[in-house]
PDB file of N, CA, C, O and CB in Angstrom:
ATOM      1  N   MET A   1     -43.705  46.369 -33.161  1.00  0.00           N
ATOM      2  CA  MET A   1     -43.406  45.145 -32.469  1.00  0.00           C
ATOM      3  C   MET A   1     -42.024  45.224 -31.806  1.00  0.00           C
ATOM      4  O   MET A   1     -41.838  44.752 -30.685  1.00  0.00           O
ATOM      5  CB  MET A   1     -43.480  43.966 -33.434  1.00  0.00           C
ATOM      6  N   GLU A   2     -41.039  45.838 -32.529  1.00  0.00           N
ATOM      7  CA  GLU A   2     -39.715  45.839 -32.101  1.00  0.00           C
ATOM      8  C   GLU A   2     -39.547  46.662 -30.789  1.00  0.00           C
ATOM      9  O   GLU A   2     -38.718  46.351 -29.935  1.00  0.00           O
ATOM     10  CB  GLU A   2     -38.851  46.365 -33.202  1.00  0.00           C
ATOM     11  N   GLY A   3     -40.330  47.662 -30.687  1.00  0.00           N
ATOM     12  CA  GLY A   3     -40.351  48.534 -29.479  1.00  0.00           C
ATOM     13  C   GLY A   3     -40.830  47.739 -28.229  1.00  0.00           C
ATOM     14  O   GLY A   3     -40.227  47.826 -27.159  1.00  0.00           O
ATOM     15  N   ILE A   4     -41.884  46.998 -28.388  1.00  0.00           N
ATOM     16  CA  ILE A   4     -42.452  46.157 -27.368  1.00  0.00           C
ATOM     17  C   ILE A   4     -41.411  45.151 -26.926  1.00  0.00           C
ATOM     18  O   ILE A   4     -41.182  44.968 -25.731  1.00  0.00           O
ATOM     19  CB  ILE A   4     -43.721  45.459 -27.870  1.00  0.00           C
ATOM     20  N   LEU A   5     -40.765  44.483 -27.910  1.00  0.00           N
ATOM     21  CA  LEU A   5     -39.675  43.519 -27.503  1.00  0.00           C
ATOM     22  C   LEU A   5     -38.606  44.086 -26.783  1.00  0.00           C
ATOM     23  O   LEU A   5     -38.183  43.533 -25.768  1.00  0.00           O
ATOM     24  CB  LEU A   5     -39.094  42.868 -28.620  1.00  0.00           C
ATOM     25  N   GLU A   6     -38.082  45.241 -27.253  1.00  0.00           N
ATOM     26  CA  GLU A   6     -36.965  45.938 -26.605  1.00  0.00           C
ATOM     27  C   GLU A   6     -37.313  46.336 -25.164  1.00  0.00           C
ATOM     28  O   GLU A   6     -36.492  46.116 -24.274  1.00  0.00           O
ATOM     29  CB  GLU A   6     -36.577  47.188 -27.417  1.00  0.00           C
ATOM     30  N   ARG A   7     -38.521  46.924 -24.890  1.00  0.00           N
ATOM     31  CA  ARG A   7     -38.893  47.322 -23.641  1.00  0.00           C
ATOM     32  C   ARG A   7     -39.128  46.131 -22.681  1.00  0.00           C
ATOM     33  O   ARG A   7     -38.806  46.180 -21.494  1.00  0.00           O
ATOM     34  CB  ARG A   7     -40.067  48.155 -23.762  1.00  0.00           C
ATOM     35  N   ALA A   8     -39.695  45.085 -23.250  1.00  0.00           N
ATOM     36  CA  ALA A   8     -39.874  43.866 -22.428  1.00  0.00           C
ATOM     37  C   ALA A   8     -38.563  43.234 -21.993  1.00  0.00           C
ATOM     38  O   ALA A   8     -38.452  42.693 -20.893  1.00  0.00           O
ATOM     39  CB  ALA A   8     -40.678  42.842 -23.194  1.00  0.00           C
ATOM     40  N   MET A   9     -37.549  43.311 -22.892  1.00  0.00           N
ATOM     41  CA  MET A   9     -36.237  42.715 -22.565  1.00  0.00           C
ATOM     42  C   MET A   9     -35.538  43.606 -21.504  1.00  0.00           C
ATOM     43  O   MET A   9     -34.915  43.083 -20.581  1.00  0.00           O
ATOM     44  CB  MET A   9     -35.331  42.572 -23.876  1.00  0.00           C
ATOM     45  N   GLU A  10     -35.638  44.916 -21.632  1.00  0.00           N
ATOM     46  CA  GLU A  10     -35.069  45.834 -20.654  1.00  0.00           C
ATOM     47  C   GLU A  10     -35.598  45.696 -19.336  1.00  0.00           C
ATOM     48  O   GLU A  10     -34.823  45.666 -18.380  1.00  0.00           O
ATOM     49  CB  GLU A  10     -35.243  47.169 -21.049  1.00  0.00           C
ATOM     50  N   GLU A  11     -36.879  45.606 -19.172  1.00  0.00           N
ATOM     51  CA  GLU A  11     -37.633  45.517 -17.937  1.00  0.00           C
ATOM     52  C   GLU A  11     -37.779  44.082 -17.462  1.00  0.00           C
ATOM     53  O   GLU A  11     -38.297  43.858 -16.368  1.00  0.00           O
ATOM     54  CB  GLU A  11     -38.992  46.139 -18.116  1.00  0.00           C
ATOM     55  N   GLN A  12     -37.328  43.072 -18.266  1.00  0.00           N
ATOM     56  CA  GLN A  12     -37.514  41.701 -17.950  1.00  0.00           C
ATOM     57  C   GLN A  12     -38.995  41.336 -17.686  1.00  0.00           C
ATOM     58  O   GLN A  12     -39.281  40.485 -16.843  1.00  0.00           O
ATOM     59  CB  GLN A  12     -36.675  41.364 -16.770  1.00  0.00           C
ATOM     60  N   ALA A  13     -39.893  41.955 -18.379  1.00  0.00           N
ATOM     61  CA  ALA A  13     -41.307  41.761 -18.296  1.00  0.00           C
ATOM     62  C   ALA A  13     -41.804  40.811 -19.333  1.00  0.00           C
ATOM     63  O   ALA A  13     -41.471  40.941 -20.511  1.00  0.00           O
ATOM     64  CB  ALA A  13     -42.004  43.042 -18.414  1.00  0.00           C
ATOM     65  N   PRO A  14     -42.629  39.819 -18.904  1.00  0.00           N
ATOM     66  CA  PRO A  14     -43.027  38.745 -19.861  1.00  0.00           C
ATOM     67  C   PRO A  14     -44.069  39.379 -20.807  1.00  0.00           C
ATOM     68  O   PRO A  14     -44.830  40.291 -20.483  1.00  0.00           O
ATOM     69  CB  PRO A  14     -43.636  37.431 -19.095  1.00  0.00           C
ATOM     70  N   VAL A  15     -44.010  38.793 -22.001  1.00  0.00           N
ATOM     71  CA  VAL A  15     -44.948  39.276 -23.081  1.00  0.00           C
ATOM     72  C   VAL A  15     -45.704  37.972 -23.678  1.00  0.00           C
ATOM     73  O   VAL A  15     -45.232  36.840 -23.565  1.00  0.00           O
ATOM     74  CB  VAL A  15     -44.083  40.107 -24.297  1.00  0.00           C
ATOM     75  N   GLN A  16     -46.854  38.240 -24.287  1.00  0.00           N
ATOM     76  CA  GLN A  16     -47.603  37.150 -24.952  1.00  0.00           C
ATOM     77  C   GLN A  16     -47.182  37.171 -26.395  1.00  0.00           C
ATOM     78  O   GLN A  16     -47.084  38.240 -26.997  1.00  0.00           O
ATOM     79  CB  GLN A  16     -49.181  37.313 -24.808  1.00  0.00           C
ATOM     80  N   LEU A  17     -46.927  35.997 -26.971  1.00  0.00           N
ATOM     81  CA  LEU A  17     -46.461  35.911 -28.293  1.00  0.00           C
ATOM     82  C   LEU A  17     -47.375  34.968 -29.067  1.00  0.00           C
ATOM     83  O   LEU A  17     -47.691  33.888 -28.569  1.00  0.00           O
ATOM     84  CB  LEU A  17     -45.014  35.458 -28.323  1.00  0.00           C
ATOM     85  N   VAL A  18     -47.789  35.324 -30.212  1.00  0.00           N
ATOM     86  CA  VAL A  18     -48.449  34.375 -31.191  1.00  0.00           C
ATOM     87  C   VAL A  18     -47.409  33.982 -32.256  1.00  0.00           C
ATOM     88  O   VAL A  18     -46.908  34.845 -32.977  1.00  0.00           O
ATOM     89  CB  VAL A  18     -49.752  35.051 -31.897  1.00  0.00           C
ATOM     90  N   TYR A  19     -47.101  32.743 -32.350  1.00  0.00           N
ATOM     91  CA  TYR A  19     -46.040  32.323 -33.092  1.00  0.00           C
ATOM     92  C   TYR A  19     -46.371  31.151 -34.033  1.00  0.00           C
ATOM     93  O   TYR A  19     -47.032  30.190 -33.637  1.00  0.00           O
ATOM     94  CB  TYR A  19     -44.980  31.993 -32.197  1.00  0.00           C
ATOM     95  N   GLU A  20     -45.920  31.245 -35.230  1.00  0.00           N
ATOM     96  CA  GLU A  20     -46.128  30.179 -36.302  1.00  0.00           C
ATOM     97  C   GLU A  20     -44.885  29.286 -36.433  1.00  0.00           C
ATOM     98  O   GLU A  20     -43.835  29.761 -36.865  1.00  0.00           O
ATOM     99  CB  GLU A  20     -46.441  30.848 -37.721  1.00  0.00           C
ATOM    100  N   SER A  21     -44.985  28.036 -36.077  1.00  0.00           N
ATOM    101  CA  SER A  21     -43.832  27.126 -36.229  1.00  0.00           C
ATOM    102  C   SER A  21     -44.260  26.049 -37.187  1.00  0.00           C
ATOM    103  O   SER A  21     -45.371  26.072 -37.717  1.00  0.00           O
ATOM    104  CB  SER A  21     -43.358  26.510 -34.846  1.00  0.00           C
ATOM    105  N   LYS A  22     -43.344  25.077 -37.413  1.00  0.00           N
ATOM    106  CA  LYS A  22     -43.670  23.977 -38.290  1.00  0.00           C
ATOM    107  C   LYS A  22     -44.878  23.173 -37.811  1.00  0.00           C
ATOM    108  O   LYS A  22     -45.632  22.580 -38.582  1.00  0.00           O
ATOM    109  CB  LYS A  22     -42.483  23.078 -38.426  1.00  0.00           C
ATOM    110  N   SER A  23     -45.007  23.196 -36.499  1.00  0.00           N
ATOM    111  CA  SER A  23     -46.239  22.309 -35.923  1.00  0.00           C
ATOM    112  C   SER A  23     -47.478  23.047 -35.862  1.00  0.00           C
ATOM    113  O   SER A  23     -48.505  22.463 -35.516  1.00  0.00           O
ATOM    114  CB  SER A  23     -45.990  21.780 -34.458  1.00  0.00           C
ATOM    115  N   GLY A  24     -47.486  24.347 -36.183  1.00  0.00           N
ATOM    116  CA  GLY A  24     -48.732  25.153 -36.215  1.00  0.00           C
ATOM    117  C   GLY A  24     -48.518  26.460 -35.468  1.00  0.00           C
ATOM    118  O   GLY A  24     -47.411  26.878 -35.129  1.00  0.00           O
ATOM    119  N   ILE A  25     -49.631  27.042 -35.252  1.00  0.00           N
ATOM    120  CA  ILE A  25     -49.641  28.342 -34.489  1.00  0.00           C
ATOM    121  C   ILE A  25     -49.955  28.152 -33.026  1.00  0.00           C
ATOM    122  O   ILE A  25     -50.903  27.472 -32.634  1.00  0.00           O
ATOM    123  CB  ILE A  25     -50.670  29.314 -35.085  1.00  0.00           C
ATOM    124  N   THR A  26     -49.049  28.834 -32.182  1.00  0.00           N
ATOM    125  CA  THR A  26     -49.142  28.659 -30.771  1.00  0.00           C
ATOM    126  C   THR A  26     -49.119  30.051 -30.144  1.00  0.00           C
ATOM    127  O   THR A  26     -48.667  31.040 -30.721  1.00  0.00           O
ATOM    128  CB  THR A  26     -48.000  27.753 -30.234  1.00  0.00           C
ATOM    129  N   GLN A  27     -49.635  30.049 -28.929  1.00  0.00           N
ATOM    130  CA  GLN A  27     -49.589  31.288 -28.147  1.00  0.00           C
ATOM    131  C   GLN A  27     -48.765  30.991 -26.953  1.00  0.00           C
ATOM    132  O   GLN A  27     -49.079  30.043 -26.233  1.00  0.00           O
ATOM    133  CB  GLN A  27     -51.005  31.808 -27.745  1.00  0.00           C
ATOM    134  N   ARG A  28     -47.696  31.755 -26.677  1.00  0.00           N
ATOM    135  CA  ARG A  28     -46.754  31.547 -25.585  1.00  0.00           C
ATOM    136  C   ARG A  28     -46.595  32.857 -24.749  1.00  0.00           C
ATOM    137  O   ARG A  28     -46.857  33.980 -25.180  1.00  0.00           O
ATOM    138  CB  ARG A  28     -45.370  31.078 -26.155  1.00  0.00           C
ATOM    139  N   THR A  29     -46.133  32.570 -23.499  1.00  0.00           N
ATOM    140  CA  THR A  29     -45.726  33.745 -22.630  1.00  0.00           C
ATOM    141  C   THR A  29     -44.277  33.533 -22.561  1.00  0.00           C
ATOM    142  O   THR A  29     -43.831  32.457 -22.164  1.00  0.00           O
ATOM    143  CB  THR A  29     -46.432  33.809 -21.131  1.00  0.00           C
ATOM    144  N   ILE A  30     -43.505  34.514 -22.932  1.00  0.00           N
ATOM    145  CA  ILE A  30     -41.945  34.447 -22.778  1.00  0.00           C
ATOM    146  C   ILE A  30     -41.423  35.617 -22.063  1.00  0.00           C
ATOM    147  O   ILE A  30     -42.060  36.666 -21.962  1.00  0.00           O
ATOM    148  CB  ILE A  30     -41.208  34.378 -24.162  1.00  0.00           C
ATOM    149  N   THR A  31     -40.197  35.415 -21.543  1.00  0.00           N
ATOM    150  CA  THR A  31     -39.400  36.496 -20.982  1.00  0.00           C
ATOM    151  C   THR A  31     -38.069  36.502 -21.745  1.00  0.00           C
ATOM    152  O   THR A  31     -37.303  35.539 -21.759  1.00  0.00           O
ATOM    153  CB  THR A  31     -39.183  36.317 -19.415  1.00  0.00           C
ATOM    154  N   ILE A  32     -37.849  37.703 -22.401  1.00  0.00           N
ATOM    155  CA  ILE A  32     -36.764  37.747 -23.382  1.00  0.00           C
ATOM    156  C   ILE A  32     -35.381  37.950 -22.761  1.00  0.00           C
ATOM    157  O   ILE A  32     -35.222  38.855 -21.942  1.00  0.00           O
ATOM    158  CB  ILE A  32     -37.027  38.845 -24.369  1.00  0.00           C
ATOM    159  N   TYR A  33     -34.411  37.174 -23.105  1.00  0.00           N
ATOM    160  CA  TYR A  33     -33.065  37.258 -22.679  1.00  0.00           C
ATOM    161  C   TYR A  33     -32.229  38.063 -23.721  1.00  0.00           C
ATOM    162  O   TYR A  33     -31.431  38.921 -23.344  1.00  0.00           O
ATOM    163  CB  TYR A  33     -32.502  35.846 -22.465  1.00  0.00           C
ATOM    164  N   LYS A  34     -32.417  37.786 -24.978  1.00  0.00           N
ATOM    165  CA  LYS A  34     -31.618  38.372 -26.021  1.00  0.00           C
ATOM    166  C   LYS A  34     -32.443  38.680 -27.247  1.00  0.00           C
ATOM    167  O   LYS A  34     -33.271  37.856 -27.634  1.00  0.00           O
ATOM    168  CB  LYS A  34     -30.487  37.466 -26.377  1.00  0.00           C
ATOM    169  N   ASN A  35     -32.259  39.831 -27.881  1.00  0.00           N
ATOM    170  CA  ASN A  35     -33.048  40.212 -28.980  1.00  0.00           C
ATOM    171  C   ASN A  35     -32.068  40.724 -30.043  1.00  0.00           C
ATOM    172  O   ASN A  35     -31.472  41.787 -29.869  1.00  0.00           O
ATOM    173  CB  ASN A  35     -34.118  41.266 -28.578  1.00  0.00           C
ATOM    174  N   ASP A  36     -31.900  39.988 -31.124  1.00  0.00           N
ATOM    175  CA  ASP A  36     -31.001  40.396 -32.226  1.00  0.00           C
ATOM    176  C   ASP A  36     -31.820  40.644 -33.565  1.00  0.00           C
ATOM    177  O   ASP A  36     -33.051  40.669 -33.541  1.00  0.00           O
ATOM    178  CB  ASP A  36     -29.888  39.265 -32.454  1.00  0.00           C
ATOM    179  N   THR A  37     -31.189  40.802 -34.576  1.00  0.00           N
ATOM    180  CA  THR A  37     -31.944  41.119 -35.818  1.00  0.00           C
ATOM    181  C   THR A  37     -32.868  40.047 -36.350  1.00  0.00           C
ATOM    182  O   THR A  37     -33.905  40.375 -36.926  1.00  0.00           O
ATOM    183  CB  THR A  37     -31.000  41.445 -36.878  1.00  0.00           C
ATOM    184  N   GLU A  38     -32.538  38.796 -36.184  1.00  0.00           N
ATOM    185  CA  GLU A  38     -33.336  37.776 -36.765  1.00  0.00           C
ATOM    186  C   GLU A  38     -33.999  36.868 -35.703  1.00  0.00           C
ATOM    187  O   GLU A  38     -35.000  36.227 -36.022  1.00  0.00           O
ATOM    188  CB  GLU A  38     -32.491  36.970 -37.697  1.00  0.00           C
ATOM    189  N   ARG A  39     -33.483  36.784 -34.448  1.00  0.00           N
ATOM    190  CA  ARG A  39     -34.033  35.812 -33.488  1.00  0.00           C
ATOM    191  C   ARG A  39     -34.177  36.532 -32.154  1.00  0.00           C
ATOM    192  O   ARG A  39     -33.596  37.580 -31.872  1.00  0.00           O
ATOM    193  CB  ARG A  39     -33.108  34.523 -33.352  1.00  0.00           C
ATOM    194  N   ILE A  40     -35.015  35.858 -31.357  1.00  0.00           N
ATOM    195  CA  ILE A  40     -35.181  36.212 -29.865  1.00  0.00           C
ATOM    196  C   ILE A  40     -34.881  34.908 -29.094  1.00  0.00           C
ATOM    197  O   ILE A  40     -35.399  33.819 -29.339  1.00  0.00           O
ATOM    198  CB  ILE A  40     -36.730  36.784 -29.497  1.00  0.00           C
ATOM    199  N   ILE A  41     -34.025  35.152 -28.183  1.00  0.00           N
ATOM    200  CA  ILE A  41     -33.773  34.075 -27.152  1.00  0.00           C
ATOM    201  C   ILE A  41     -34.505  34.376 -25.932  1.00  0.00           C
ATOM    202  O   ILE A  41     -34.298  35.439 -25.346  1.00  0.00           O
ATOM    203  CB  ILE A  41     -32.288  33.921 -26.811  1.00  0.00           C
ATOM    204  N   ALA A  42     -35.443  33.425 -25.454  1.00  0.00           N
ATOM    205  CA  ALA A  42     -36.274  33.754 -24.351  1.00  0.00           C
ATOM    206  C   ALA A  42     -36.693  32.539 -23.589  1.00  0.00           C
ATOM    207  O   ALA A  42     -36.714  31.425 -24.113  1.00  0.00           O
ATOM    208  CB  ALA A  42     -37.447  34.499 -24.806  1.00  0.00           C
ATOM    209  N   TYR A  43     -37.028  32.762 -22.345  1.00  0.00           N
ATOM    210  CA  TYR A  43     -37.572  31.634 -21.546  1.00  0.00           C
ATOM    211  C   TYR A  43     -39.049  31.545 -21.866  1.00  0.00           C
ATOM    212  O   TYR A  43     -39.777  32.533 -21.770  1.00  0.00           O
ATOM    213  CB  TYR A  43     -37.335  31.830 -19.977  1.00  0.00           C
ATOM    214  N   CYS A  44     -39.488  30.357 -22.245  1.00  0.00           N
ATOM    215  CA  CYS A  44     -40.844  30.030 -22.596  1.00  0.00           C
ATOM    216  C   CYS A  44     -41.500  29.487 -21.344  1.00  0.00           C
ATOM    217  O   CYS A  44     -41.137  28.427 -20.836  1.00  0.00           O
ATOM    218  CB  CYS A  44     -40.909  29.016 -23.775  1.00  0.00           C
ATOM    219  N   HIS A  45     -42.467  30.235 -20.863  1.00  0.00           N
ATOM    220  CA  HIS A  45     -43.196  29.753 -19.600  1.00  0.00           C
ATOM    221  C   HIS A  45     -44.027  28.488 -19.821  1.00  0.00           C
ATOM    222  O   HIS A  45     -44.225  27.741 -18.863  1.00  0.00           O
ATOM    223  CB  HIS A  45     -44.154  30.871 -19.067  1.00  0.00           C
ATOM    224  N   SER A  46     -44.501  28.218 -20.971  1.00  0.00           N
ATOM    225  CA  SER A  46     -45.376  27.079 -21.195  1.00  0.00           C
ATOM    226  C   SER A  46     -44.500  25.796 -21.323  1.00  0.00           C
ATOM    227  O   SER A  46     -44.884  24.734 -20.834  1.00  0.00           O
ATOM    228  CB  SER A  46     -46.264  27.304 -22.488  1.00  0.00           C
ATOM    229  N   LYS A  47     -43.349  25.908 -21.968  1.00  0.00           N
ATOM    230  CA  LYS A  47     -42.354  24.796 -22.082  1.00  0.00           C
ATOM    231  C   LYS A  47     -41.366  24.685 -20.960  1.00  0.00           C
ATOM    232  O   LYS A  47     -40.599  23.733 -20.818  1.00  0.00           O
ATOM    233  CB  LYS A  47     -41.588  24.940 -23.329  1.00  0.00           C
ATOM    234  N   LYS A  48     -41.445  25.792 -20.127  1.00  0.00           N
ATOM    235  CA  LYS A  48     -40.409  25.882 -18.998  1.00  0.00           C
ATOM    236  C   LYS A  48     -39.021  25.527 -19.458  1.00  0.00           C
ATOM    237  O   LYS A  48     -38.351  24.655 -18.906  1.00  0.00           O
ATOM    238  CB  LYS A  48     -40.780  24.935 -17.821  1.00  0.00           C
ATOM    239  N   ALA A  49     -38.596  26.262 -20.531  1.00  0.00           N
ATOM    240  CA  ALA A  49     -37.194  26.080 -20.986  1.00  0.00           C
ATOM    241  C   ALA A  49     -36.898  27.325 -21.867  1.00  0.00           C
ATOM    242  O   ALA A  49     -37.787  28.062 -22.295  1.00  0.00           O
ATOM    243  CB  ALA A  49     -36.981  24.663 -21.818  1.00  0.00           C
ATOM    244  N   VAL A  50     -35.566  27.496 -22.101  1.00  0.00           N
ATOM    245  CA  VAL A  50     -35.153  28.532 -22.947  1.00  0.00           C
ATOM    246  C   VAL A  50     -35.308  28.073 -24.393  1.00  0.00           C
ATOM    247  O   VAL A  50     -34.955  26.953 -24.762  1.00  0.00           O
ATOM    248  CB  VAL A  50     -33.735  28.944 -22.630  1.00  0.00           C
ATOM    249  N   ARG A  51     -35.844  28.975 -25.181  1.00  0.00           N
ATOM    250  CA  ARG A  51     -36.131  28.703 -26.592  1.00  0.00           C
ATOM    251  C   ARG A  51     -35.713  29.874 -27.507  1.00  0.00           C
ATOM    252  O   ARG A  51     -35.578  31.017 -27.069  1.00  0.00           O
ATOM    253  CB  ARG A  51     -37.627  28.411 -26.769  1.00  0.00           C
ATOM    254  N   SER A  52     -35.518  29.538 -28.789  1.00  0.00           N
ATOM    255  CA  SER A  52     -35.152  30.542 -29.813  1.00  0.00           C
ATOM    256  C   SER A  52     -36.340  30.733 -30.695  1.00  0.00           C
ATOM    257  O   SER A  52     -36.941  29.743 -31.112  1.00  0.00           O
ATOM    258  CB  SER A  52     -33.899  30.112 -30.652  1.00  0.00           C
ATOM    259  N   PHE A  53     -36.719  31.952 -31.009  1.00  0.00           N
ATOM    260  CA  PHE A  53     -37.909  32.242 -31.818  1.00  0.00           C
ATOM    261  C   PHE A  53     -37.461  33.143 -33.002  1.00  0.00           C
ATOM    262  O   PHE A  53     -36.825  34.175 -32.786  1.00  0.00           O
ATOM    263  CB  PHE A  53     -39.051  32.952 -30.937  1.00  0.00           C
ATOM    264  N   ARG A  54     -37.774  32.772 -34.168  1.00  0.00           N
ATOM    265  CA  ARG A  54     -37.431  33.559 -35.423  1.00  0.00           C
ATOM    266  C   ARG A  54     -38.496  34.693 -35.489  1.00  0.00           C
ATOM    267  O   ARG A  54     -39.701  34.490 -35.344  1.00  0.00           O
ATOM    268  CB  ARG A  54     -37.459  32.600 -36.816  1.00  0.00           C
ATOM    269  N   LYS A  55     -37.934  35.900 -35.720  1.00  0.00           N
ATOM    270  CA  LYS A  55     -38.800  37.079 -35.679  1.00  0.00           C
ATOM    271  C   LYS A  55     -39.829  37.042 -36.835  1.00  0.00           C
ATOM    272  O   LYS A  55     -40.959  37.514 -36.712  1.00  0.00           O
ATOM    273  CB  LYS A  55     -37.944  38.375 -35.756  1.00  0.00           C
ATOM    274  N   ARG A  56     -39.368  36.449 -37.977  1.00  0.00           N
ATOM    275  CA  ARG A  56     -40.204  36.444 -39.164  1.00  0.00           C
ATOM    276  C   ARG A  56     -41.530  35.499 -38.850  1.00  0.00           C
ATOM    277  O   ARG A  56     -42.532  35.573 -39.561  1.00  0.00           O
ATOM    278  CB  ARG A  56     -39.308  35.882 -40.465  1.00  0.00           C
ATOM    279  N   CYS A  57     -41.447  34.724 -37.866  1.00  0.00           N
ATOM    280  CA  CYS A  57     -42.538  33.762 -37.602  1.00  0.00           C
ATOM    281  C   CYS A  57     -43.435  34.311 -36.462  1.00  0.00           C
ATOM    282  O   CYS A  57     -44.408  33.658 -36.085  1.00  0.00           O
ATOM    283  CB  CYS A  57     -41.949  32.331 -37.216  1.00  0.00           C
ATOM    284  N   ILE A  58     -43.108  35.531 -35.899  1.00  0.00           N
ATOM    285  CA  ILE A  58     -43.957  36.125 -34.873  1.00  0.00           C
ATOM    286  C   ILE A  58     -45.143  36.819 -35.528  1.00  0.00           C
ATOM    287  O   ILE A  58     -44.960  37.721 -36.346  1.00  0.00           O
ATOM    288  CB  ILE A  58     -43.156  37.121 -34.004  1.00  0.00           C
ATOM    289  N   LEU A  59     -46.344  36.410 -35.178  1.00  0.00           N
ATOM    290  CA  LEU A  59     -47.555  36.918 -35.820  1.00  0.00           C
ATOM    291  C   LEU A  59     -48.082  38.081 -34.983  1.00  0.00           C
ATOM    292  O   LEU A  59     -48.637  39.027 -35.543  1.00  0.00           O
ATOM    293  CB  LEU A  59     -48.640  35.791 -35.973  1.00  0.00           C
ATOM    294  N   ALA A  60     -47.922  38.037 -33.627  1.00  0.00           N
ATOM    295  CA  ALA A  60     -48.326  39.133 -32.753  1.00  0.00           C
ATOM    296  C   ALA A  60     -47.500  39.051 -31.491  1.00  0.00           C
ATOM    297  O   ALA A  60     -46.967  38.019 -31.082  1.00  0.00           O
ATOM    298  CB  ALA A  60     -49.849  39.081 -32.429  1.00  0.00           C
ATOM    299  N   VAL A  61     -47.443  40.240 -30.913  1.00  0.00           N
ATOM    300  CA  VAL A  61     -46.789  40.329 -29.511  1.00  0.00           C
ATOM    301  C   VAL A  61     -47.480  41.379 -28.794  1.00  0.00           C
ATOM    302  O   VAL A  61     -47.795  42.446 -29.321  1.00  0.00           O
ATOM    303  CB  VAL A  61     -45.224  40.649 -29.538  1.00  0.00           C
ATOM    304  N   GLN A  62     -47.744  41.030 -27.428  1.00  0.00           N
ATOM    305  CA  GLN A  62     -48.456  41.956 -26.613  1.00  0.00           C
ATOM    306  C   GLN A  62     -47.873  41.949 -25.156  1.00  0.00           C
ATOM    307  O   GLN A  62     -47.625  40.890 -24.580  1.00  0.00           O
ATOM    308  CB  GLN A  62     -49.966  41.603 -26.625  1.00  0.00           C
ATOM    309  N   PRO A  63     -47.675  43.117 -24.616  1.00  0.00           N
ATOM    310  CA  PRO A  63     -47.214  43.108 -23.209  1.00  0.00           C
ATOM    311  C   PRO A  63     -48.238  42.577 -22.279  1.00  0.00           C
ATOM    312  O   PRO A  63     -49.424  42.821 -22.502  1.00  0.00           O
ATOM    313  CB  PRO A  63     -46.828  44.479 -22.766  1.00  0.00           C
ATOM    314  N   ILE A  64     -47.891  41.897 -21.290  1.00  0.00           N
ATOM    315  CA  ILE A  64     -48.825  41.430 -20.223  1.00  0.00           C
ATOM    316  C   ILE A  64     -49.048  42.508 -19.190  1.00  0.00           C
ATOM    317  O   ILE A  64     -48.095  43.036 -18.617  1.00  0.00           O
ATOM    318  CB  ILE A  64     -48.281  40.158 -19.527  1.00  0.00           C
ATOM    319  N   LYS A  65     -50.267  42.828 -18.956  1.00  0.00           N
ATOM    320  CA  LYS A  65     -50.574  44.019 -18.005  1.00  0.00           C
ATOM    321  C   LYS A  65     -50.341  43.435 -16.566  1.00  0.00           C
ATOM    322  O   LYS A  65     -50.698  42.312 -16.209  1.00  0.00           O
ATOM    323  CB  LYS A  65     -52.196  44.624 -18.186  1.00  0.00           C
ATOM    324  N   LYS A  66     -49.734  44.298 -15.848  1.00  0.00           N
ATOM    325  CA  LYS A  66     -49.532  43.964 -14.440  1.00  0.00           C
ATOM    326  C   LYS A  66     -50.764  43.965 -13.668  1.00  0.00           C
ATOM    327  O   LYS A  66     -51.573  44.871 -13.865  1.00  0.00           O
ATOM    328  CB  LYS A  66     -48.601  44.876 -13.818  1.00  0.00           C
ATOM    329  N   ARG A  67     -51.001  43.061 -12.816  1.00  0.00           N
ATOM    330  CA  ARG A  67     -52.202  43.099 -11.898  1.00  0.00           C
ATOM    331  C   ARG A  67     -51.734  43.523 -10.520  1.00  0.00           C
ATOM    332  O   ARG A  67     -50.758  43.024  -9.960  1.00  0.00           O
ATOM    333  CB  ARG A  67     -52.941  41.675 -11.814  1.00  0.00           C
ATOM    334  N   TYR A  68     -52.512  44.499 -10.003  1.00  0.00           N
ATOM    335  CA  TYR A  68     -52.207  45.042  -8.757  1.00  0.00           C
ATOM    336  C   TYR A  68     -53.305  44.588  -7.803  1.00  0.00           C
ATOM    337  O   TYR A  68     -54.475  44.616  -8.184  1.00  0.00           O
ATOM    338  CB  TYR A  68     -52.071  46.562  -8.831  1.00  0.00           C
ATOM    339  N   PRO A  69     -52.980  44.170  -6.574  1.00  0.00           N
ATOM    340  CA  PRO A  69     -54.058  43.794  -5.637  1.00  0.00           C
ATOM    341  C   PRO A  69     -55.051  44.955  -5.343  1.00  0.00           C
ATOM    342  O   PRO A  69     -54.712  46.138  -5.329  1.00  0.00           O
ATOM    343  CB  PRO A  69     -53.434  43.312  -4.318  1.00  0.00           C
ATOM    344  N   ALA A  70     -56.200  44.541  -5.130  1.00  0.00           N
ATOM    345  CA  ALA A  70     -57.274  45.490  -4.670  1.00  0.00           C
ATOM    346  C   ALA A  70     -56.932  46.138  -3.396  1.00  0.00           C
ATOM    347  O   ALA A  70     -56.444  45.487  -2.472  1.00  0.00           O
ATOM    348  CB  ALA A  70     -58.600  44.788  -4.503  1.00  0.00           C
ATOM    349  N   VAL A  71     -57.175  47.431  -3.310  1.00  0.00           N
ATOM    350  CA  VAL A  71     -56.981  48.168  -1.984  1.00  0.00           C
ATOM    351  C   VAL A  71     -58.328  48.279  -1.352  1.00  0.00           C
ATOM    352  O   VAL A  71     -59.294  48.761  -1.944  1.00  0.00           O
ATOM    353  CB  VAL A  71     -56.329  49.639  -2.163  1.00  0.00           C
ATOM    354  N   ILE A  72     -58.367  47.795  -0.067  1.00  0.00           N
ATOM    355  CA  ILE A  72     -59.608  47.741   0.622  1.00  0.00           C
ATOM    356  C   ILE A  72     -59.588  48.777   1.777  1.00  0.00           C
ATOM    357  O   ILE A  72     -60.568  48.903   2.511  1.00  0.00           O
ATOM    358  CB  ILE A  72     -59.872  46.307   1.139  1.00  0.00           C
TER     359      ILE A  72
END
């Protein structure tokens, strides 16, 4: 997981995150600004705001595959 987060931050590439919060489990698309030992500071595309995510609450993380236009 840490490798995916670091690469996404370096490349400023969005990732899909499954996160458990007090209100339940959510799936978010985020762009990471800061990655420290306990938290991630990222722009949340669904909330359209910068949010803080506790790493211990991250259930899964997956890079978003780039889509390339079809060549005709």
